[in-house]
SEVORO-712112 format. One record per residue: residue number from 1; residue in one letter; chain; x, y, z of N, C-alpha, C, CB in turn. Coordinates in nm, 2 decimals, always signed. Glycine has a CB too. Layout:
BEGIN
+-----+--------+--------+--------+--------+--------+--------+--------+--------+--------+--------+--------+--------+--------+--------+
| num | residu | chaine |    n_x |    n_y |    n_z |   ca_x |   ca_y |   ca_z |    c_x |    c_y |    c_z |   cb_x |   cb_y |   cb_z |
+-----+--------+--------+--------+--------+--------+--------+--------+--------+--------+--------+--------+--------+--------+--------+
| NUM |      a |      A |      X |      Y |      Z |      X |      Y |      Z |      X |      Y |      Z |      X |      Y |      Z |
...
+-----+--------+--------+--------+--------+--------+--------+--------+--------+--------+--------+--------+--------+--------+--------+
This chain:
BEGIN
+-----+--------+--------+--------+--------+--------+--------+--------+--------+--------+--------+--------+--------+--------+--------+
| num | residu | chaine |    n_x |    n_y |    n_z |   ca_x |   ca_y |   ca_z |    c_x |    c_y |    c_z |   cb_x |   cb_y |   cb_z |
+-----+--------+--------+--------+--------+--------+--------+--------+--------+--------+--------+--------+--------+--------+--------+
|   1 |      x |      A |  -1.95 |  -0.88 |  +2.14 |  -1.84 |  -0.78 |  +2.12 |  -1.72 |  -0.85 |  +2.06 |  -1.81 |  -0.70 |  +2.25 |
|   2 |      x |      A |  -1.63 |  -0.78 |  +1.99 |  -1.52 |  -0.84 |  +1.93 |  -1.40 |  -0.87 |  +2.02 |  -1.48 |  -0.75 |  +1.82 |
|   3 |      x |      A |  -1.36 |  -0.77 |  +2.09 |  -1.23 |  -0.78 |  +2.16 |  -1.25 |  -0.85 |  +2.30 |  -1.17 |  -0.64 |  +2.18 |
|   4 |      x |      A |  -1.24 |  -0.98 |  +2.30 |  -1.25 |  -1.05 |  +2.43 |  -1.37 |  -1.01 |  +2.51 |  -1.13 |  -1.03 |  +2.51 |
|   5 |      x |      A |  -1.48 |  -0.98 |  +2.44 |  -1.61 |  -0.95 |  +2.50 |  -1.60 |  -0.83 |  +2.60 |  -1.66 |  -1.07 |  +2.57 |
|   6 |      x |      A |  -1.50 |  -0.74 |  +2.58 |  -1.49 |  -0.63 |  +2.68 |  -1.46 |  -0.50 |  +2.61 |  -1.38 |  -0.66 |  +2.78 |
|   7 |      x |      A |  -1.47 |  -0.50 |  +2.48 |  -1.44 |  -0.38 |  +2.40 |  -1.55 |  -0.27 |  +2.42 |  -1.41 |  -0.41 |  +2.25 |
|   8 |      x |      A |  -1.50 |  -0.15 |  +2.45 |  -1.60 |  -0.04 |  +2.45 |  -1.55 |  +0.07 |  +2.36 |  -1.61 |  +0.01 |  +2.60 |
|   9 |      x |      A |  -1.61 |  +0.09 |  +2.25 |  -1.57 |  +0.19 |  +2.16 |  -1.61 |  +0.33 |  +2.19 |  -1.63 |  +0.16 |  +2.02 |
|  10 |      x |      A |  -1.71 |  +0.34 |  +2.28 |  -1.76 |  +0.47 |  +2.32 |  -1.68 |  +0.54 |  +2.42 |  -1.90 |  +0.46 |  +2.37 |
|  11 |      x |      A |  -1.58 |  +0.47 |  +2.49 |  -1.51 |  +0.53 |  +2.59 |  -1.41 |  +0.63 |  +2.53 |  -1.43 |  +0.43 |  +2.67 |
|  12 |      x |      A |  -1.35 |  +0.72 |  +2.61 |  -1.26 |  +0.82 |  +2.57 |  -1.13 |  +0.76 |  +2.53 |  -1.24 |  +0.93 |  +2.68 |
|  13 |      x |      A |  -1.08 |  +0.78 |  +2.41 |  -0.95 |  +0.73 |  +2.36 |  -0.90 |  +0.83 |  +2.26 |  -0.97 |  +0.59 |  +2.29 |
|  14 |      x |      A |  -0.76 |  +0.83 |  +2.25 |  -0.70 |  +0.92 |  +2.16 |  -0.71 |  +0.87 |  +2.01 |  -0.56 |  +0.94 |  +2.20 |
|  15 |      x |      A |  -0.74 |  +0.74 |  +1.99 |  -0.74 |  +0.68 |  +1.86 |  -0.89 |  +0.70 |  +1.80 |  -0.70 |  +0.54 |  +1.86 |
|  16 |      x |      A |  -0.90 |  +0.72 |  +1.67 |  -1.03 |  +0.73 |  +1.61 |  -1.10 |  +0.59 |  +1.62 |  -1.02 |  +0.77 |  +1.46 |
|  17 |      x |      A |  -1.23 |  +0.60 |  +1.62 |  -1.31 |  +0.48 |  +1.64 |  -1.28 |  +0.37 |  +1.53 |  -1.46 |  +0.51 |  +1.63 |
|  18 |      x |      A |  -1.26 |  +0.42 |  +1.40 |  -1.23 |  +0.32 |  +1.30 |  -1.10 |  +0.25 |  +1.32 |  -1.23 |  +0.39 |  +1.16 |
|  19 |      x |      A |  -1.00 |  +0.32 |  +1.38 |  -0.88 |  +0.25 |  +1.41 |  -0.89 |  +0.15 |  +1.52 |  -0.77 |  +0.36 |  +1.45 |
|  20 |      x |      A |  -0.97 |  +0.19 |  +1.62 |  -1.00 |  +0.09 |  +1.73 |  -1.07 |  -0.03 |  +1.68 |  -1.07 |  +0.16 |  +1.84 |
|  21 |      x |      A |  -1.17 |  -0.01 |  +1.59 |  -1.24 |  -0.12 |  +1.53 |  -1.15 |  -0.21 |  +1.46 |  -1.35 |  -0.07 |  +1.44 |
|  22 |      x |      A |  -1.06 |  -0.15 |  +1.38 |  -0.96 |  -0.23 |  +1.30 |  -0.87 |  -0.31 |  +1.39 |  -0.87 |  -0.14 |  +1.21 |
|  23 |      x |      A |  -0.83 |  -0.25 |  +1.50 |  -0.74 |  -0.32 |  +1.60 |  -0.82 |  -0.43 |  +1.67 |  -0.69 |  -0.22 |  +1.70 |
|  24 |      x |      A |  -0.94 |  -0.41 |  +1.70 |  -1.02 |  -0.51 |  +1.77 |  -1.05 |  -0.63 |  +1.68 |  -1.16 |  -0.45 |  +1.81 |
|  25 |      x |      A |  -1.08 |  -0.61 |  +1.55 |  -1.10 |  -0.72 |  +1.46 |  -0.96 |  -0.79 |  +1.43 |  -1.15 |  -0.66 |  +1.32 |
|  26 |      x |      A |  -0.86 |  -0.72 |  +1.42 |  -0.72 |  -0.78 |  +1.40 |  -0.69 |  -0.86 |  +1.53 |  -0.61 |  -0.67 |  +1.38 |
|  27 |      x |      A |  -0.72 |  -0.81 |  +1.65 |  -0.70 |  -0.89 |  +1.77 |  -0.78 |  -1.02 |  +1.77 |  -0.73 |  -0.81 |  +1.89 |
|  28 |      x |      A |  -0.90 |  -1.01 |  +1.72 |  -0.99 |  -1.13 |  +1.72 |  -0.94 |  -1.23 |  +1.62 |  -1.13 |  -1.09 |  +1.68 |
|  29 |      x |      A |  -0.88 |  -1.19 |  +1.51 |  -0.82 |  -1.28 |  +1.42 |  -0.69 |  -1.34 |  +1.48 |  -0.78 |  -1.20 |  +1.28 |
|  30 |      x |      A |  -0.61 |  -1.25 |  +1.54 |  -0.48 |  -1.30 |  +1.60 |  -0.51 |  -1.40 |  +1.71 |  -0.41 |  -1.18 |  +1.66 |
|  31 |      x |      A |  -0.62 |  -1.38 |  +1.79 |  -0.65 |  -1.47 |  +1.90 |  -0.71 |  -1.60 |  +1.86 |  -0.73 |  -1.39 |  +2.00 |
|  32 |      x |      A |  -0.75 |  -1.60 |  +1.74 |  -0.82 |  -1.72 |  +1.69 |  -0.97 |  -1.72 |  +1.69 |  -0.77 |  -1.84 |  +1.76 |
|  33 |      x |      A |  -1.03 |  -1.61 |  +1.74 |  -1.17 |  -1.60 |  +1.74 |  -1.23 |  -1.61 |  +1.60 |  -1.22 |  -1.47 |  +1.81 |
|  34 |      x |      A |  -1.16 |  -1.54 |  +1.51 |  -1.19 |  -1.56 |  +1.36 |  -1.07 |  -1.63 |  +1.30 |  -1.22 |  -1.42 |  +1.30 |
|  35 |      x |      A |  -1.10 |  -1.73 |  +1.23 |  -1.00 |  -1.81 |  +1.15 |  -1.00 |  -1.77 |  +1.01 |  -1.01 |  -1.96 |  +1.17 |
|  36 |      x |      A |  -0.90 |  -1.81 |  +0.94 |  -0.89 |  -1.79 |  +0.79 |  -1.02 |  -1.84 |  +0.73 |  -0.77 |  -1.85 |  +0.73 |
|  37 |      x |      A |  -1.09 |  -1.76 |  +0.65 |  -1.21 |  -1.80 |  +0.58 |  -1.34 |  -1.78 |  +0.65 |  -1.20 |  -1.95 |  +0.55 |
|  38 |      x |      A |  -1.33 |  -1.74 |  +0.78 |  -1.45 |  -1.72 |  +0.86 |  -1.52 |  -1.59 |  +0.82 |  -1.41 |  -1.71 |  +1.01 |
|  39 |      x |      A |  -1.65 |  -1.59 |  +0.82 |  -1.72 |  -1.47 |  +0.79 |  -1.71 |  -1.37 |  +0.90 |  -1.87 |  -1.50 |  +0.75 |
|  40 |      x |      A |  -1.71 |  -1.24 |  +0.87 |  -1.71 |  -1.13 |  +0.97 |  -1.85 |  -1.07 |  +0.97 |  -1.61 |  -1.02 |  +0.93 |
|  41 |      x |      A |  -1.89 |  -1.01 |  +1.08 |  -2.02 |  -0.95 |  +1.09 |  -2.04 |  -0.84 |  +0.97 |  -2.04 |  -0.88 |  +1.22 |
|  42 |      x |      A |  -2.16 |  -0.83 |  +0.93 |  -2.19 |  -0.73 |  +0.83 |  -2.16 |  -0.59 |  +0.88 |  -2.33 |  -0.74 |  +0.77 |
|  43 |      x |      A |  -2.14 |  -0.49 |  +0.80 |  -2.12 |  -0.35 |  +0.84 |  -2.23 |  -0.31 |  +0.93 |  -2.11 |  -0.26 |  +0.72 |
|  44 |      x |      A |  -2.35 |  -0.34 |  +0.89 |  -2.47 |  -0.29 |  +0.97 |  -2.47 |  -0.36 |  +1.11 |  -2.60 |  -0.31 |  +0.90 |
|  45 |      x |      A |  -2.45 |  -0.49 |  +1.11 |  -2.45 |  -0.57 |  +1.23 |  -2.34 |  -0.52 |  +1.33 |  -2.43 |  -0.72 |  +1.20 |
|  46 |      x |      A |  -2.22 |  -0.50 |  +1.28 |  -2.11 |  -0.46 |  +1.37 |  -2.14 |  -0.31 |  +1.41 |  -1.98 |  -0.46 |  +1.29 |
|  47 |      x |      A |  -2.19 |  -0.23 |  +1.33 |  -2.23 |  -0.09 |  +1.37 |  -2.33 |  -0.09 |  +1.48 |  -2.28 |  -0.01 |  +1.25 |
|  48 |      x |      A |  -2.43 |  -0.18 |  +1.47 |  -2.53 |  -0.19 |  +1.57 |  -2.47 |  -0.24 |  +1.70 |  -2.65 |  -0.28 |  +1.53 |
|  49 |      x |      A |  -2.39 |  -0.35 |  +1.69 |  -2.33 |  -0.41 |  +1.81 |  -2.24 |  -0.31 |  +1.88 |  -2.25 |  -0.53 |  +1.77 |
|  50 |      x |      A |  -2.17 |  -0.23 |  +1.81 |  -2.07 |  -0.14 |  +1.87 |  -2.12 |  +0.00 |  +1.89 |  -1.94 |  -0.14 |  +1.79 |
|  51 |      x |      A |  -2.25 |  +0.03 |  +1.85 |  -2.30 |  +0.16 |  +1.85 |  -2.22 |  +0.26 |  +1.78 |  -2.33 |  +0.21 |  +2.00 |
|  52 |      x |      A |  -2.18 |  +0.22 |  +1.66 |  -2.09 |  +0.30 |  +1.57 |  -2.16 |  +0.33 |  +1.45 |  -1.95 |  +0.23 |  +1.54 |
|  53 |      x |      A |  -2.12 |  +0.44 |  +1.38 |  -2.17 |  +0.47 |  +1.25 |  -2.13 |  +0.37 |  +1.15 |  -2.12 |  +0.62 |  +1.21 |
|  54 |      x |      A |  -2.23 |  +0.33 |  +1.06 |  -2.19 |  +0.23 |  +0.96 |  -2.08 |  +0.27 |  +0.87 |  -2.31 |  +0.20 |  +0.87 |
|  55 |      x |      A |  -2.07 |  +0.40 |  +0.84 |  -1.96 |  +0.45 |  +0.76 |  -1.82 |  +0.43 |  +0.83 |  -1.98 |  +0.60 |  +0.72 |
|  56 |      x |      A |  -1.82 |  +0.44 |  +0.96 |  -1.70 |  +0.42 |  +1.04 |  -1.66 |  +0.27 |  +1.03 |  -1.72 |  +0.46 |  +1.19 |
|  57 |      x |      A |  -1.76 |  +0.18 |  +1.04 |  -1.73 |  +0.04 |  +1.03 |  -1.68 |  +0.01 |  +0.89 |  -1.86 |  -0.04 |  +1.07 |
|  58 |      x |      A |  -1.74 |  +0.07 |  +0.79 |  -1.70 |  +0.04 |  +0.66 |  -1.55 |  +0.09 |  +0.64 |  -1.79 |  +0.11 |  +0.56 |
|  59 |      x |      A |  -1.52 |  +0.20 |  +0.70 |  -1.38 |  +0.25 |  +0.69 |  -1.28 |  +0.15 |  +0.75 |  -1.37 |  +0.39 |  +0.75 |
|  60 |      x |      A |  -1.32 |  +0.10 |  +0.87 |  -1.24 |  +0.00 |  +0.94 |  -1.22 |  -0.12 |  +0.85 |  -1.30 |  -0.04 |  +1.07 |
|  61 |      x |      A |  -1.33 |  -0.17 |  +0.79 |  -1.32 |  -0.29 |  +0.71 |  -1.24 |  -0.26 |  +0.58 |  -1.46 |  -0.34 |  +0.67 |
|  62 |      x |      A |  -1.25 |  -0.14 |  +0.53 |  -1.17 |  -0.11 |  +0.41 |  -1.02 |  -0.11 |  +0.44 |  -1.21 |  +0.03 |  +0.36 |
|  63 |      x |      A |  -0.98 |  -0.06 |  +0.56 |  -0.84 |  -0.07 |  +0.60 |  -0.79 |  -0.21 |  +0.61 |  -0.83 |  +0.01 |  +0.73 |
|  64 |      x |      A |  -0.87 |  -0.30 |  +0.67 |  -0.84 |  -0.44 |  +0.68 |  -0.83 |  -0.50 |  +0.54 |  -0.94 |  -0.51 |  +0.77 |
|  65 |      x |      A |  -0.91 |  -0.46 |  +0.45 |  -0.91 |  -0.51 |  +0.32 |  -0.78 |  -0.46 |  +0.25 |  -1.04 |  -0.47 |  +0.24 |
|  66 |      x |      A |  -0.75 |  -0.34 |  +0.26 |  -0.63 |  -0.28 |  +0.20 |  -0.50 |  -0.35 |  +0.25 |  -0.62 |  -0.13 |  +0.23 |
|  67 |      x |      A |  -0.51 |  -0.39 |  +0.38 |  -0.39 |  -0.47 |  +0.44 |  -0.39 |  -0.61 |  +0.40 |  -0.40 |  -0.45 |  +0.59 |
|  68 |      x |      A |  -0.49 |  -0.66 |  +0.33 |  -0.50 |  -0.80 |  +0.28 |  -0.54 |  -0.89 |  +0.39 |  -0.37 |  -0.84 |  +0.23 |
|  69 |      x |      A |  -0.61 |  -0.84 |  +0.50 |  -0.65 |  -0.93 |  +0.61 |  -0.79 |  -0.98 |  +0.59 |  -0.64 |  -0.85 |  +0.74 |
|  70 |      x |      A |  -0.87 |  -0.91 |  +0.51 |  -1.01 |  -0.95 |  +0.49 |  -1.04 |  -0.94 |  +0.34 |  -1.12 |  -0.87 |  +0.57 |
|  71 |      x |      A |  -1.13 |  -1.02 |  +0.29 |  -1.16 |  -1.02 |  +0.15 |  -1.32 |  -1.01 |  +0.14 |  -1.11 |  -1.14 |  +0.07 |
|  72 |      x |      A |  -1.36 |  -0.96 |  +0.03 |  -1.50 |  -0.94 |  +0.01 |  -1.55 |  -1.04 |  -0.10 |  -1.53 |  -0.79 |  -0.04 |
|  73 |      x |      A |  -1.66 |  -1.11 |  -0.07 |  -1.72 |  -1.19 |  -0.17 |  -1.85 |  -1.12 |  -0.20 |  -1.75 |  -1.34 |  -0.12 |
|  74 |      x |      A |  -1.86 |  -1.06 |  -0.32 |  -1.97 |  -0.97 |  -0.35 |  -2.10 |  -1.05 |  -0.34 |  -1.96 |  -0.93 |  -0.50 |
|  75 |      x |      A |  -2.19 |  -0.98 |  -0.27 |  -2.33 |  -1.04 |  -0.25 |  -2.33 |  -1.14 |  -0.13 |  -2.37 |  -1.11 |  -0.37 |
|  76 |      x |      A |  -2.21 |  -1.17 |  -0.07 |  -2.21 |  -1.27 |  +0.03 |  -2.16 |  -1.21 |  +0.16 |  -2.11 |  -1.39 |  +0.00 |
|  77 |      x |      A |  -2.05 |  -1.13 |  +0.16 |  -2.00 |  -1.06 |  +0.28 |  -1.85 |  -1.06 |  +0.28 |  -2.05 |  -1.13 |  +0.40 |
|  78 |      x |      A |  -1.80 |  -1.02 |  +0.40 |  -1.66 |  -1.01 |  +0.43 |  -1.61 |  -1.14 |  +0.50 |  -1.63 |  -0.89 |  +0.52 |
|  79 |      x |      A |  -1.49 |  -1.18 |  +0.47 |  -1.43 |  -1.30 |  +0.52 |  -1.28 |  -1.27 |  +0.56 |  -1.44 |  -1.42 |  +0.42 |
|  80 |      x |      A |  -1.24 |  -1.35 |  +0.66 |  -1.10 |  -1.34 |  +0.69 |  -1.02 |  -1.40 |  +0.58 |  -1.07 |  -1.41 |  +0.83 |
|  81 |      x |      A |  -0.92 |  -1.33 |  +0.53 |  -0.84 |  -1.37 |  +0.41 |  -0.75 |  -1.49 |  +0.45 |  -0.76 |  -1.25 |  +0.36 |
|  82 |      x |      A |  -0.72 |  -1.57 |  +0.36 |  -0.62 |  -1.68 |  +0.39 |  -0.49 |  -1.63 |  +0.43 |  -0.61 |  -1.77 |  +0.26 |
|  83 |      x |      A |  -0.43 |  -1.68 |  +0.54 |  -0.30 |  -1.64 |  +0.59 |  -0.30 |  -1.51 |  +0.67 |  -0.21 |  -1.62 |  +0.47 |
|  84 |      x |      A |  -0.42 |  -1.46 |  +0.70 |  -0.43 |  -1.33 |  +0.78 |  -0.37 |  -1.35 |  +0.92 |  -0.58 |  -1.29 |  +0.79 |
|  85 |      x |      A |  -0.40 |  -1.45 |  +0.98 |  -0.35 |  -1.47 |  +1.12 |  -0.19 |  -1.48 |  +1.12 |  -0.41 |  -1.60 |  +1.19 |
|  86 |      x |      A |  -0.14 |  -1.55 |  +1.03 |  +0.01 |  -1.56 |  +1.02 |  +0.07 |  -1.43 |  +0.99 |  +0.05 |  -1.66 |  +0.91 |
|  87 |      x |      A |  +0.01 |  -1.35 |  +0.90 |  +0.06 |  -1.22 |  +0.86 |  +0.05 |  -1.12 |  +0.98 |  -0.01 |  -1.16 |  +0.74 |
|  88 |      x |      A |  -0.06 |  -1.13 |  +1.05 |  -0.08 |  -1.05 |  +1.17 |  +0.02 |  -1.08 |  +1.28 |  -0.22 |  -1.06 |  +1.23 |
|  89 |      x |      A |  +0.04 |  -1.21 |  +1.31 |  +0.14 |  -1.26 |  +1.41 |  +0.28 |  -1.20 |  +1.38 |  +0.13 |  -1.41 |  +1.42 |
|  90 |      x |      A |  +0.32 |  -1.22 |  +1.25 |  +0.45 |  -1.17 |  +1.21 |  +0.47 |  -1.02 |  +1.23 |  +0.47 |  -1.21 |  +1.06 |
|  91 |      x |      A |  +0.37 |  -0.94 |  +1.19 |  +0.38 |  -0.80 |  +1.20 |  +0.37 |  -0.75 |  +1.34 |  +0.27 |  -0.73 |  +1.12 |
|  92 |      x |      A |  +0.28 |  -0.81 |  +1.42 |  +0.27 |  -0.78 |  +1.56 |  +0.40 |  -0.82 |  +1.64 |  +0.15 |  -0.85 |  +1.63 |
|  93 |      x |      A |  +0.45 |  -0.93 |  +1.61 |  +0.58 |  -0.97 |  +1.67 |  +0.69 |  -0.87 |  +1.64 |  +0.62 |  -1.11 |  +1.62 |
|  94 |      x |      A |  +0.70 |  -0.83 |  +1.52 |  +0.81 |  -0.74 |  +1.48 |  +0.78 |  -0.60 |  +1.55 |  +0.81 |  -0.71 |  +1.33 |
|  95 |      x |      A |  +0.66 |  -0.56 |  +1.56 |  +0.63 |  -0.43 |  +1.63 |  +0.66 |  -0.44 |  +1.77 |  +0.48 |  -0.40 |  +1.60 |
|  96 |      x |      A |  +0.63 |  -0.56 |  +1.84 |  +0.65 |  -0.57 |  +1.98 |  +0.80 |  -0.57 |  +2.01 |  +0.60 |  -0.71 |  +2.03 |
|  97 |      x |      A |  +0.88 |  -0.64 |  +1.93 |  +1.02 |  -0.65 |  +1.95 |  +1.09 |  -0.52 |  +1.92 |  +1.08 |  -0.76 |  +1.86 |
|  98 |      x |      A |  +1.05 |  -0.44 |  +1.83 |  +1.11 |  -0.32 |  +1.80 |  +1.06 |  -0.20 |  +1.87 |  +1.10 |  -0.29 |  +1.65 |
|  99 |      x |      A |  +0.94 |  -0.20 |  +1.91 |  +0.88 |  -0.08 |  +1.98 |  +0.84 |  -0.10 |  +2.12 |  +0.76 |  -0.04 |  +1.90 |
| 100 |      x |      A |  +0.79 |  -0.21 |  +2.16 |  +0.74 |  -0.23 |  +2.30 |  +0.85 |  -0.29 |  +2.39 |  +0.62 |  -0.32 |  +2.30 |
| 101 |      x |      A |  +0.92 |  -0.39 |  +2.34 |  +1.01 |  -0.46 |  +2.42 |  +1.12 |  -0.37 |  +2.48 |  +1.08 |  -0.57 |  +2.34 |
| 102 |      x |      A |  +1.18 |  -0.28 |  +2.40 |  +1.29 |  -0.20 |  +2.46 |  +1.24 |  -0.12 |  +2.58 |  +1.33 |  -0.10 |  +2.35 |
| 103 |      x |      A |  +1.12 |  -0.07 |  +2.58 |  +1.06 |  +0.00 |  +2.69 |  +1.04 |  -0.09 |  +2.81 |  +0.93 |  +0.08 |  +2.66 |
| 104 |      x |      A |  +0.99 |  -0.21 |  +2.79 |  +0.97 |  -0.31 |  +2.89 |  +1.10 |  -0.35 |  +2.95 |  +0.89 |  -0.44 |  +2.84 |
| 105 |      x |      A |  +1.20 |  -0.37 |  +2.87 |  +1.33 |  -0.41 |  +2.92 |  +1.39 |  -0.30 |  +3.00 |  +1.43 |  -0.44 |  +2.80 |
| 106 |      x |      A |  +1.38 |  -0.18 |  +2.96 |  +1.43 |  -0.07 |  +3.04 |  +1.36 |  -0.05 |  +3.17 |  +1.41 |  +0.07 |  +2.96 |
| 107 |      x |      A |  +1.23 |  -0.07 |  +3.17 |  +1.15 |  -0.07 |  +3.30 |  +1.19 |  -0.18 |  +3.39 |  +1.00 |  -0.08 |  +3.27 |
| 108 |      x |      A |  +1.21 |  -0.30 |  +3.34 |  +1.26 |  -0.41 |  +3.42 |  +1.40 |  -0.38 |  +3.48 |  +1.27 |  -0.54 |  +3.34 |
| 109 |      x |      A |  +1.48 |  -0.32 |  +3.40 |  +1.62 |  -0.28 |  +3.45 |  +1.60 |  -0.18 |  +3.57 |  +1.70 |  -0.22 |  +3.34 |
| 110 |      x |      A |  +1.52 |  -0.08 |  +3.55 |  +1.50 |  +0.02 |  +3.66 |  +1.44 |  -0.04 |  +3.78 |  +1.40 |  +0.13 |  +3.61 |
| 111 |      x |      A |  +1.36 |  -0.14 |  +3.77 |  +1.30 |  -0.21 |  +3.89 |  +1.38 |  -0.32 |  +3.94 |  +1.16 |  -0.26 |  +3.85 |
| 112 |      x |      A |  +1.49 |  -0.35 |  +3.87 |  +1.57 |  -0.46 |  +3.92 |  +1.51 |  -0.60 |  +3.90 |  +1.61 |  -0.44 |  +4.06 |
| 113 |      x |      A |  +1.43 |  -0.61 |  +3.80 |  +1.37 |  -0.74 |  +3.77 |  +1.45 |  -0.82 |  +3.66 |  +1.22 |  -0.72 |  +3.71 |
| 114 |      x |      A |  +1.49 |  -0.94 |  +3.70 |  +1.56 |  -1.03 |  +3.61 |  +1.46 |  -1.12 |  +3.53 |  +1.67 |  -1.11 |  +3.69 |
| 115 |      x |      A |  +1.50 |  -1.15 |  +3.41 |  +1.41 |  -1.23 |  +3.33 |  +1.39 |  -1.37 |  +3.39 |  +1.47 |  -1.25 |  +3.19 |
| 116 |      x |      A |  +1.49 |  -1.42 |  +3.46 |  +1.47 |  -1.55 |  +3.52 |  +1.37 |  -1.55 |  +3.63 |  +1.61 |  -1.60 |  +3.58 |
| 117 |      x |      A |  +1.36 |  -1.43 |  +3.70 |  +1.26 |  -1.41 |  +3.80 |  +1.12 |  -1.42 |  +3.74 |  +1.28 |  -1.28 |  +3.87 |
| 118 |      x |      A |  +1.10 |  -1.36 |  +3.63 |  +0.97 |  -1.37 |  +3.56 |  +0.94 |  -1.51 |  +3.51 |  +0.97 |  -1.27 |  +3.44 |
| 119 |      x |      A |  +1.04 |  -1.58 |  +3.47 |  +1.01 |  -1.72 |  +3.42 |  +0.97 |  -1.81 |  +3.54 |  +1.14 |  -1.78 |  +3.36 |
| 120 |      x |      A |  +1.04 |  -1.79 |  +3.65 |  +1.01 |  -1.86 |  +3.78 |  +0.87 |  -1.83 |  +3.82 |  +1.11 |  -1.83 |  +3.89 |
| 121 |      x |      A |  +0.83 |  -1.70 |  +3.82 |  +0.70 |  -1.66 |  +3.86 |  +0.59 |  -1.72 |  +3.78 |  +0.69 |  -1.51 |  +3.86 |
| 122 |      x |      A |  +0.62 |  -1.74 |  +3.65 |  +0.52 |  -1.80 |  +3.56 |  +0.50 |  -1.94 |  +3.59 |  +0.57 |  -1.78 |  +3.41 |
| 123 |      x |      A |  +0.60 |  -2.01 |  +3.64 |  +0.59 |  -2.15 |  +3.67 |  +0.50 |  -2.18 |  +3.79 |  +0.73 |  -2.21 |  +3.69 |
| 124 |      x |      A |  +0.49 |  -2.08 |  +3.88 |  +0.41 |  -2.10 |  +4.00 |  +0.27 |  -2.07 |  +3.99 |  +0.47 |  -2.03 |  +4.11 |
+-----+--------+--------+--------+--------+--------+--------+--------+--------+--------+--------+--------+--------+--------+--------+
């Protein structure tokens, strides 16, 4: 499985399967499971592994290709594009800081949690 060996595409989610597949592959690239230039599973292999429709997998791969994260070598397969991890890290970081962090900061404020408390906790 792609996402830390615990991804379940068949479970109930509000996101379409192809979006979840794209996110799982992007997470695998971001985490280093797939490095720049590494081959990705074929459409059929991934569809079988995730019990997904091959057209759904192809749609997920097409989205990654449109984003410049994967490239196709005709007759060979799909590969992680050069610089994909760096681009993903940059975009995920921006998204975290603009969308996720404000809500986390507000929650910390409501709970009376200071950042220094979290840093100390991490050290132990």
